[in-house]
C-alpha positions as CSV (number, residue, x, y, z in Angstrom):
1,M,192.2,29.1,-18.9
2,T,191.0,31.4,-16.3
3,D,191.9,31.6,-12.5
4,Q,188.4,30.1,-12.0
5,D,189.6,27.0,-13.8
6,F,192.4,26.5,-11.1
7,Q,190.1,26.8,-8.1
8,R,191.0,24.7,-4.9
9,L,189.7,21.2,-5.7
10,L,187.7,19.3,-3.0
11,T,188.7,16.0,-1.5
12,V,186.5,12.9,-1.5
13,S,185.8,13.5,2.3
14,E,184.6,17.0,1.7
15,V,182.4,16.1,-1.0
16,A,180.9,13.2,1.1
17,E,180.2,15.7,3.8
18,L,178.8,18.4,1.4
19,T,176.5,15.9,-0.3
20,G,175.5,13.5,2.5
21,L,177.0,10.5,0.5
22,T,179.6,8.2,2.0
23,E,183.1,8.1,0.6
24,N,182.3,4.4,-0.4
25,A,179.1,5.5,-2.3
26,L,181.1,8.2,-4.1
27,K,183.9,5.6,-5.0
28,G,181.2,3.1,-6.2
29,Q,179.7,5.8,-8.6
30,R,183.1,6.5,-9.9
31,Q,183.6,2.9,-10.6
32,R,180.2,2.5,-12.4
33,G,180.8,5.7,-14.4
34,I,177.9,7.5,-12.9
35,G,177.6,10.5,-10.5
36,L,179.5,13.5,-10.0
37,P,182.4,14.4,-12.4
38,Y,185.8,14.1,-10.8
39,V,189.5,14.8,-11.6
40,K,192.2,12.4,-11.3
41,I,195.8,13.5,-10.3
42,G,197.9,10.5,-10.1
43,H,196.0,8.2,-7.7
44,F,194.2,11.0,-6.1
45,V,190.5,11.9,-6.7
46,R,189.4,15.5,-6.4
47,Y,186.2,17.3,-7.2
48,R,185.5,20.8,-8.7
49,R,182.9,23.0,-6.9
50,D,181.6,24.2,-10.2
51,H,181.0,20.7,-11.5
52,I,179.3,19.7,-8.4
53,A,176.9,22.8,-8.5
54,R,176.2,22.2,-12.2
55,F,175.6,18.4,-11.6
56,F,173.0,19.4,-8.6
57,N,171.3,22.1,-11.0
58,D,171.1,19.5,-13.9
59,N,169.6,16.9,-11.7
60,T,167.2,18.9,-9.8
61,F,163.5,18.1,-10.4
62,Y,160.5,19.9,-9.3
63,P,156.9,18.6,-8.9
64,N,154.7,19.2,-11.9
65,G,157.9,20.3,-13.9
66,E,157.9,23.8,-12.3
67,D,161.2,25.4,-12.0
68,N,161.6,27.3,-8.8
69,D,164.4,29.5,-9.8
């Protein structure tokens, strides 16, 4: 594992602000097994920045299938 693997984890509140989703929406996604990957530490839920970025990249769709990267 690298130092990158141990980056500061984001709270549910931080991810809600970042994504525009409510904390309840994130909780509902976790309960249904969909949405953003997350880390469980005891009863705490945290998110990794790199997982969020990858999720957004993997779920970005362009009109006519064009990739604008």
